[in-house]
OpenMM code with the backbone's topology and positions (N, CA, C; nanometers):
from openmm import Vec3, app, unit

residues = "MET PRO VAL VAL SER ALA ALA ASP LEU LYS ALA VAL TYR ASP PHE PHE ARG PRO ASP ARG LEU ARG CYS GLY GLY GLU GLY ALA PHE THR ILE ALA PRO GLY SER VAL GLU ALA ILE CYS SER PRO GLY ALA ASN VAL ALA ALA LEU SER TYR ARG GLU THR PHE LEU HIS VAL LEU LEU LYS THR LEU PRO THR GLU ILE PHE VAL PRO TRP ILE ASN ASP GLY GLN PRO ASP MET LYS LEU PHE LYS VAL ALA ALA LEU PHE PRO LEU PRO VAL PRO ASN TYR THR ASP PRO ASP PRO ARG PRO HIS ASP PHE ASP LEU GLU GLY PHE ILE GLN GLN LEU SER VAL ALA SER ASP ARG SER".split()
positions = [
    Vec3(15.2364, -0.3362, 11.0441),
    Vec3(15.3638, -0.2136, 11.0361),
    Vec3(15.3448, -0.1699, 11.2307),
    Vec3(15.4192, -0.2667, 11.2895),
    Vec3(15.4621, -0.1609, 11.4697),
    Vec3(15.4450, -0.0123, 11.4309),
    Vec3(15.3539, 0.0818, 11.5584),
    Vec3(15.3253, 0.2009, 11.5253),
    Vec3(15.4411, 0.2367, 11.6205),
    Vec3(15.5022, 0.3776, 11.6335),
    Vec3(15.5784, 0.3871, 11.6833),
    Vec3(15.5662, 0.6103, 11.7392),
    Vec3(15.6817, 0.6386, 11.7499),
    Vec3(15.6394, 0.7917, 11.8598),
    Vec3(15.6493, 0.8365, 11.7525),
    Vec3(15.5147, 0.9750, 11.7587),
    Vec3(15.5044, 1.0885, 11.6578),
    Vec3(15.6699, 1.1925, 11.6213),
    Vec3(15.6531, 1.2187, 11.7073),
    Vec3(15.8151, 1.2817, 11.7334),
    Vec3(15.9446, 1.2246, 11.6902),
    Vec3(15.9635, 1.0522, 11.7355),
    Vec3(16.0131, 1.0060, 11.6260),
    Vec3(16.0335, 1.0127, 11.5065),
    Vec3(15.9567, 0.9620, 11.5007),
    Vec3(15.8829, 0.9951, 11.3613),
    Vec3(15.9195, 1.1242, 11.2951),
    Vec3(15.8234, 1.2033, 11.3165),
    Vec3(15.9275, 1.3546, 11.2857),
    Vec3(16.1195, 1.4067, 11.2855),
    Vec3(16.1752, 1.4160, 11.3919),
    Vec3(16.2535, 1.3208, 11.3721),
    Vec3(16.3591, 1.2790, 11.2994),
    Vec3(16.2538, 1.1522, 11.2654),
    Vec3(16.2809, 1.0451, 11.1547),
    Vec3(16.3673, 1.1449, 10.9870),
    Vec3(16.2174, 1.1845, 10.9743),
    Vec3(16.1822, 1.2935, 10.8546),
    Vec3(16.3096, 1.4101, 10.8377),
    Vec3(16.3121, 1.4643, 10.9368),
    Vec3(16.3850, 1.5868, 10.9870),
    Vec3(16.5945, 1.5330, 10.9508),
    Vec3(16.5546, 1.3989, 10.9943),
    Vec3(16.7467, 1.4075, 10.9635),
    Vec3(16.7047, 1.3383, 10.8278),
    Vec3(16.6240, 1.2963, 10.7382),
    Vec3(16.5981, 1.2010, 10.6261),
    Vec3(16.6368, 1.3416, 10.5412),
    Vec3(16.5607, 1.4723, 10.5914),
    Vec3(16.5329, 1.5843, 10.4846),
    Vec3(16.6180, 1.5955, 10.3693),
    Vec3(16.7610, 1.6184, 10.4292),
    Vec3(16.8183, 1.6813, 10.3330),
    Vec3(16.9575, 1.6216, 10.2365),
    Vec3(16.9760, 1.4373, 10.2929),
    Vec3(17.0048, 1.3019, 10.1996),
    Vec3(16.9006, 1.3536, 10.1227),
    Vec3(16.8021, 1.3800, 10.1598),
    Vec3(16.6995, 1.2981, 10.0700),
    Vec3(16.6462, 1.4704, 9.9182),
    Vec3(16.7190, 1.6386, 9.9280),
    Vec3(16.7197, 1.6939, 9.9025),
    Vec3(16.8525, 1.6671, 9.7781),
    Vec3(16.9376, 1.6086, 9.8192),
    Vec3(17.0949, 1.5544, 9.7693),
    Vec3(17.0569, 1.4791, 9.6602),
    Vec3(16.9390, 1.3960, 9.6758),
    Vec3(16.9654, 1.2984, 9.6097),
    Vec3(16.8033, 1.3020, 9.5386),
    Vec3(16.7487, 1.4523, 9.5155),
    Vec3(16.6472, 1.5365, 9.4484),
    Vec3(16.4809, 1.4387, 9.4623),
    Vec3(16.5399, 1.4040, 9.6064),
    Vec3(16.4532, 1.3519, 9.6949),
    Vec3(16.3716, 1.1721, 9.5996),
    Vec3(16.4372, 1.1177, 9.4823),
    Vec3(16.3968, 0.9724, 9.4690),
    Vec3(16.5033, 0.9124, 9.5105),
    Vec3(16.6386, 0.9106, 9.4684),
    Vec3(16.7227, 0.8849, 9.5077),
    Vec3(16.7860, 0.7694, 9.6268),
    Vec3(16.8013, 0.7222, 9.6247),
    Vec3(16.9827, 0.6050, 9.7566),
    Vec3(17.0003, 0.7387, 9.7718),
    Vec3(17.0521, 0.6947, 9.9600),
    Vec3(17.1140, 0.7499, 10.0273),
    Vec3(17.1543, 0.6599, 10.0947),
    Vec3(17.2946, 0.6836, 10.1713),
    Vec3(17.3432, 0.5965, 10.3037),
    Vec3(17.3442, 0.6711, 10.4138),
    Vec3(17.3506, 0.6428, 10.5472),
    Vec3(17.3901, 0.6908, 10.6654),
    Vec3(17.4396, 0.5922, 10.7497),
    Vec3(17.4495, 0.6264, 10.8794),
    Vec3(17.6087, 0.5671, 10.9516),
    Vec3(17.4449, 0.5605, 11.0228),
    Vec3(17.6033, 0.3916, 11.0128),
    Vec3(17.5034, 0.3157, 11.1242),
    Vec3(17.4946, 0.3853, 11.3117),
    Vec3(17.3802, 0.3691, 11.3696),
    Vec3(17.3703, 0.4705, 11.4458),
    Vec3(17.2978, 0.5458, 11.4967),
    Vec3(17.2690, 0.6191, 11.3830),
    Vec3(17.2923, 0.7420, 11.3434),
    Vec3(17.1209, 0.8145, 11.3640),
    Vec3(17.0050, 0.6933, 11.3714),
    Vec3(16.8833, 0.6825, 11.3712),
    Vec3(16.8472, 0.6859, 11.5150),
    Vec3(16.9397, 0.5674, 11.5471),
    Vec3(16.9301, 0.5495, 11.7194),
    Vec3(16.9044, 0.6643, 11.8156),
    Vec3(17.0778, 0.7041, 11.7319),
    Vec3(17.1274, 0.8662, 11.8196),
    Vec3(16.9763, 0.9915, 11.8056),
    Vec3(16.9177, 1.0323, 11.6892),
    Vec3(16.8348, 1.0330, 11.7475),
    Vec3(16.6335, 1.0790, 11.7633),
    Vec3(16.6794, 0.9429, 11.8515),
    Vec3(16.5671, 0.8691, 11.8708),
    Vec3(16.5241, 0.8179, 12.0049),
    Vec3(16.3526, 0.8307, 12.0150),
    Vec3(16.3991, 0.8158, 12.2182),
    Vec3(16.4355, 0.6170, 12.2491),
    Vec3(16.5205, 0.6333, 12.3105),
    Vec3(16.5894, 0.4621, 12.3241),
    Vec3(16.4550, 0.4008, 12.3265),
    Vec3(16.4999, 0.2481, 12.2892),
    Vec3(16.4727, 0.1773, 12.2512),
    Vec3(16.3475, 0.1717, 12.0565),
    Vec3(16.3384, 0.3158, 12.0430),
    Vec3(16.2804, 0.2352, 11.9317),
    Vec3(16.2698, 0.1708, 11.8380),
    Vec3(16.1867, 0.1445, 11.7841),
    Vec3(16.1662, 0.0483, 11.6400),
    Vec3(16.2201, 0.1321, 11.4887),
    Vec3(16.3418, 0.0987, 11.5313),
    Vec3(16.4233, 0.1787, 11.3698),
    Vec3(16.3495, 0.1339, 11.2751),
    Vec3(16.3954, 0.0226, 11.1959),
    Vec3(16.2827, -0.1029, 11.0988),
    Vec3(16.1261, 0.0378, 11.0925),
    Vec3(16.0668, 0.0081, 11.1490),
    Vec3(15.9370, 0.0941, 11.1896),
    Vec3(15.9469, 0.1886, 11.0971),
    Vec3(16.0482, 0.2642, 11.1973),
    Vec3(16.0472, 0.4182, 11.1717),
    Vec3(16.1074, 0.4704, 11.0715),
    Vec3(16.1534, 0.3966, 10.9972),
    Vec3(16.2496, 0.4631, 10.8329),
    Vec3(16.1414, 0.3533, 10.7684),
    Vec3(16.0649, 0.2606, 10.8137),
    Vec3(15.9496, 0.2250, 10.6468),
    Vec3(15.8150, 0.3421, 10.6966),
    Vec3(15.8185, 0.4150, 10.7811),
    Vec3(15.6524, 0.4405, 10.7932),
    Vec3(15.7627, 0.6469, 10.7893),
    Vec3(15.8695, 0.6654, 10.7162),
    Vec3(15.8709, 0.7977, 10.7619),
    Vec3(15.9480, 0.7361, 10.5860),
    Vec3(15.9689, 0.6270, 10.4991),
    Vec3(15.9733, 0.6214, 10.3862),
    Vec3(15.8631, 0.6692, 10.3310),
    Vec3(15.7748, 0.5891, 10.3542),
    Vec3(15.5864, 0.5449, 10.3017),
    Vec3(15.5255, 0.6981, 10.2929),
    Vec3(15.5198, 0.8030, 10.4482),
    Vec3(15.4752, 0.9048, 10.4423),
    Vec3(15.5552, 1.0265, 10.3249),
    Vec3(15.7294, 0.9811, 10.3288),
    Vec3(15.7828, 1.0355, 10.2004),
    Vec3(15.6926, 1.0517, 10.0127),
    Vec3(15.6639, 0.9014, 9.9987),
    Vec3(15.6566, 0.9158, 9.9463),
    Vec3(15.4527, 0.8893, 9.8822),
    Vec3(15.4131, 0.9332, 9.9765),
    Vec3(15.3084, 1.0087, 9.9601),
    Vec3(15.2780, 1.1045, 9.9272),
    Vec3(15.3469, 1.1727, 9.9965),
    Vec3(15.3751, 1.3334, 9.9699),
    Vec3(15.4261, 1.3236, 9.8596),
    Vec3(15.5072, 1.2577, 9.8204),
    Vec3(15.5598, 1.3476, 9.6845),
    Vec3(15.5060, 1.2744, 9.5984),
    Vec3(15.4446, 1.1403, 9.5195),
    Vec3(15.3566, 1.0975, 9.4595),
    Vec3(15.1858, 1.1255, 9.4304),
    Vec3(15.1262, 1.0988, 9.5471),
    Vec3(15.0171, 1.1930, 9.5344),
    Vec3(14.9975, 1.2632, 9.4965),
    Vec3(14.9266, 1.3617, 9.4733),
    Vec3(14.8806, 1.5488, 9.3823),
    Vec3(14.8863, 1.5959, 9.5968),
    Vec3(14.9378, 1.6755, 9.5275),
    Vec3(14.9779, 1.7437, 9.6568),
    Vec3(14.8540, 1.8285, 9.7070),
    Vec3(14.7469, 1.8482, 9.6523),
    Vec3(14.6330, 1.9587, 9.6994),
    Vec3(14.6018, 1.8682, 9.8322),
    Vec3(14.6131, 1.7518, 9.7917),
    Vec3(14.5386, 1.6105, 9.9410),
    Vec3(14.6895, 1.6844, 10.0664),
    Vec3(14.6996, 1.6770, 10.0635),
    Vec3(14.8357, 1.7844, 10.1730),
    Vec3(14.8207, 1.8524, 10.2360),
    Vec3(14.7836, 1.9359, 10.1533),
    Vec3(14.7664, 2.1190, 10.1689),
    Vec3(14.7401, 2.2207, 10.3372),
    Vec3(14.6152, 2.1596, 10.3606),
    Vec3(14.5173, 2.1454, 10.5525),
    Vec3(14.6712, 2.1098, 10.5880),
    Vec3(14.7937, 1.9794, 10.5505),
    Vec3(14.8565, 1.9807, 10.6361),
    Vec3(15.0148, 2.0542, 10.6299),
    Vec3(14.9842, 2.0619, 10.5541),
    Vec3(15.1473, 2.1273, 10.4513),
    Vec3(15.2159, 2.2710, 10.5895),
    Vec3(15.3782, 2.3788, 10.6114),
    Vec3(15.2995, 2.4861, 10.6451),
    Vec3(15.4554, 2.4648, 10.6296),
    Vec3(15.4444, 2.6084, 10.5288),
    Vec3(15.5995, 2.6729, 10.4511),
    Vec3(15.6912, 2.4993, 10.4128),
    Vec3(15.6284, 2.4626, 10.3414),
    Vec3(15.6832, 2.3495, 10.2723),
    Vec3(15.6994, 2.2288, 10.3809),
    Vec3(15.7126, 2.2191, 10.5126),
    Vec3(15.7271, 2.1573, 10.5790),
    Vec3(15.5331, 2.0219, 10.6309),
    Vec3(15.5313, 1.9273, 10.6150),
    Vec3(15.4827, 1.8580, 10.7593),
    Vec3(15.4447, 1.8691, 10.8801),
    Vec3(15.3067, 1.9332, 10.8563),
    Vec3(15.2964, 1.9901, 11.0495),
    Vec3(15.3241, 1.7932, 11.1845),
    Vec3(15.3165, 1.9178, 11.3096),
    Vec3(15.2628, 1.7107, 11.3406),
    Vec3(15.1585, 1.6985, 11.2685),
    Vec3(15.0555, 1.7077, 11.2725),
    Vec3(14.9639, 1.6243, 11.2762),
    Vec3(15.0130, 1.4942, 11.2013),
    Vec3(15.0682, 1.5621, 11.0126),
    Vec3(15.0969, 1.4545, 10.9875),
    Vec3(15.1746, 1.3367, 11.0074),
    Vec3(15.3041, 1.3162, 11.1135),
    Vec3(15.3238, 1.2222, 11.2099),
    Vec3(15.2794, 1.2107, 11.2693),
    Vec3(15.2104, 1.2124, 11.3944),
    Vec3(15.1011, 1.1716, 11.4904),
    Vec3(15.0409, 1.1005, 11.3760),
    Vec3(14.9703, 1.1068, 11.2668),
    Vec3(14.8395, 1.0124, 11.2011),
    Vec3(14.9327, 0.8921, 11.1261),
    Vec3(15.0249, 0.9842, 11.0917),
    Vec3(15.1848, 0.8797, 11.0399),
    Vec3(15.2646, 0.7787, 11.1692),
    Vec3(15.2267, 0.7861, 11.2402),
    Vec3(15.2996, 0.7450, 11.3678),
    Vec3(15.1613, 0.5735, 11.3865),
    Vec3(15.0528, 0.6276, 11.3982),
    Vec3(14.8902, 0.5319, 11.4162),
    Vec3(14.9131, 0.4640, 11.2748),
    Vec3(14.8779, 0.5031, 11.2106),
    Vec3(14.7820, 0.4301, 11.1238),
    Vec3(14.8029, 0.3317, 11.0331),
    Vec3(14.7820, 0.2499, 11.0148),
    Vec3(14.7833, 0.0834, 11.0529),
    Vec3(14.8685, 0.1014, 10.8535),
    Vec3(14.9895, 0.0375, 10.8456),
    Vec3(15.0757, 0.0291, 10.7257),
    Vec3(15.0271, -0.0639, 10.6675),
    Vec3(14.9981, -0.0612, 10.5201),
    Vec3(15.0374, -0.2521, 10.4651),
    Vec3(15.2626, -0.2919, 10.5064),
    Vec3(15.1873, -0.4298, 10.5257),
    Vec3(15.3138, -0.5050, 10.5575),
    Vec3(15.3633, -0.5048, 10.4114),
    Vec3(15.5172, -0.4995, 10.3708),
    Vec3(15.5081, -0.4819, 10.1919),
    Vec3(15.5527, -0.6050, 10.1834),
    Vec3(15.5229, -0.6366, 10.0992),
    Vec3(15.5611, -0.8111, 10.0493),
    Vec3(15.6996, -0.7086, 9.8871),
    Vec3(15.7917, -0.7989, 9.9208),
    Vec3(15.8793, -0.7801, 9.8344),
    Vec3(15.9579, -0.9040, 9.6999),
    Vec3(15.8028, -0.9642, 9.7279),
    Vec3(15.8291, -1.0523, 9.6106),
    Vec3(15.7044, -0.9687, 9.4844),
    Vec3(15.6341, -0.9244, 9.5343),
    Vec3(15.5477, -0.8412, 9.4368),
    Vec3(15.5901, -0.7840, 9.3421),
    Vec3(15.5572, -0.8254, 9.2097),
    Vec3(15.6454, -0.7028, 9.1331),
    Vec3(15.5997, -0.5837, 9.1044),
    Vec3(15.4508, -0.5287, 9.1458),
    Vec3(15.4348, -0.4369, 9.1850),
    Vec3(15.4655, -0.3415, 9.3041),
    Vec3(15.5468, -0.2520, 9.3233),
    Vec3(15.5394, -0.2243, 9.4010),
    Vec3(15.4724, -0.1918, 9.5229),
    Vec3(15.3534, -0.1422, 9.4631),
    Vec3(15.2890, 0.0001, 9.5212),
    Vec3(15.2793, -0.1015, 9.6045),
    Vec3(15.1788, 0.0085, 9.7145),
    Vec3(15.1343, -0.0709, 9.8717),
    Vec3(14.9028, -0.0396, 9.8054),
    Vec3(14.9289, -0.1845, 9.8277),
    Vec3(14.8212, -0.2608, 9.8108),
    Vec3(14.6868, -0.2235, 9.8613),
    Vec3(14.7270, -0.2526, 9.9980),
    Vec3(14.5882, -0.2580, 10.1158),
    Vec3(14.5948, -0.0819, 10.1458),
    Vec3(14.6698, 0.0011, 10.1141),
    Vec3(14.6298, 0.1387, 10.2305),
    Vec3(14.5227, 0.1958, 10.1283),
    Vec3(14.5030, 0.2361, 10.3224),
    Vec3(14.3533, 0.2852, 10.3196),
    Vec3(14.3267, 0.4907, 10.3304),
    Vec3(14.3713, 0.4944, 10.2092),
    Vec3(14.3811, 0.6983, 10.1749),
    Vec3(14.3091, 0.7043, 10.2354),
    Vec3(14.1949, 0.6844, 10.2282),
    Vec3(14.0609, 0.7530, 10.2838),
    Vec3(14.0314, 0.7711, 10.3999),
    Vec3(14.0613, 0.5952, 10.4154),
    Vec3(14.0689, 0.6022, 10.6028),
    Vec3(14.1881, 0.7378, 10.6581),
    Vec3(14.3355, 0.7705, 10.6271),
    Vec3(14.4070, 0.8288, 10.6290),
    Vec3(14.3842, 0.9329, 10.6502),
    Vec3(14.3472, 0.9847, 10.5514),
    Vec3(14.3243, 1.1823, 10.4904),
    Vec3(14.1881, 1.2099, 10.6096),
    Vec3(14.1473, 1.0726, 10.6565),
    Vec3(14.0170, 1.1197, 10.7761),
    Vec3(14.0985, 1.1462, 10.9071),
    Vec3(14.1670, 1.0326, 10.8440),
    Vec3(14.2290, 1.0801, 11.0260),
    Vec3(14.3132, 1.2337, 11.0835),
    Vec3(14.3614, 1.2826, 10.9619),
    Vec3(14.4026, 1.3627, 10.9168),
    Vec3(14.3028, 1.4644, 10.9537),
    Vec3(14.2052, 1.4956, 10.9104),
    Vec3(14.0971, 1.5599, 10.9247),
    Vec3(13.9900, 1.5065, 11.0868),
    Vec3(14.0269, 1.4738, 11.2077),
    Vec3(13.9735, 1.3792, 11.3536),
    Vec3(14.0880, 1.4419, 11.3580),
    Vec3(14.2234, 1.5142, 11.4074),
    Vec3(14.3439, 1.5504, 11.4071),
    Vec3(14.3575, 1.6984, 11.4102),
    Vec3(14.2872, 1.7448, 11.3205),
    Vec3(14.2840, 1.9009, 11.2169),
    Vec3(14.2107, 1.9816, 11.3677),
    Vec3(14.1229, 1.8753, 11.3456),
    Vec3(13.9675, 1.9770, 11.3957),
    Vec3(13.9537, 1.9196, 11.6327),
    Vec3(14.0817, 1.8997, 11.6241),
    Vec3(14.1495, 1.8190, 11.7809),
    Vec3(14.1969, 1.9467, 11.8426),
    Vec3(14.2256, 2.0353, 11.6655),
    Vec3(14.3929, 2.0664, 11.7664),
    Vec3(14.3194, 2.2396, 11.7355),
] * unit.nanometer
topology = app.Topology()
chain = topology.addChain("A")
for resn in residues:
    res = topology.addResidue(resn, chain)
    for name in ("N", "CA", "C"):
        topology.addAtom(name, app.Element.getBySymbol(name[0]), res)
């Protein structure tokens, strides 16, 4: 999965948040064509941003809350989470697999990168 700008990833996360809240955080929602492009830097990879934003949302929603406590402020992910999620290798989705969970995601490595990012800040 291509890397993206952390600022663009945060912008997409913030943009999707009201829709996620309206649908209970678990349902699908639609957005107007071109709306993601309008909030991102020119030439941003919208498909990669959408995938990474959804992946981050799923991590935050499905894993035990205490895993991410150091990187959540006032109920919102801090910039360190977006920086790591923008660059960290993510598995490419296999839409033919009957088990939709990511099989090749290195959660331990992801948390380690967050810890390193935290130490530098």
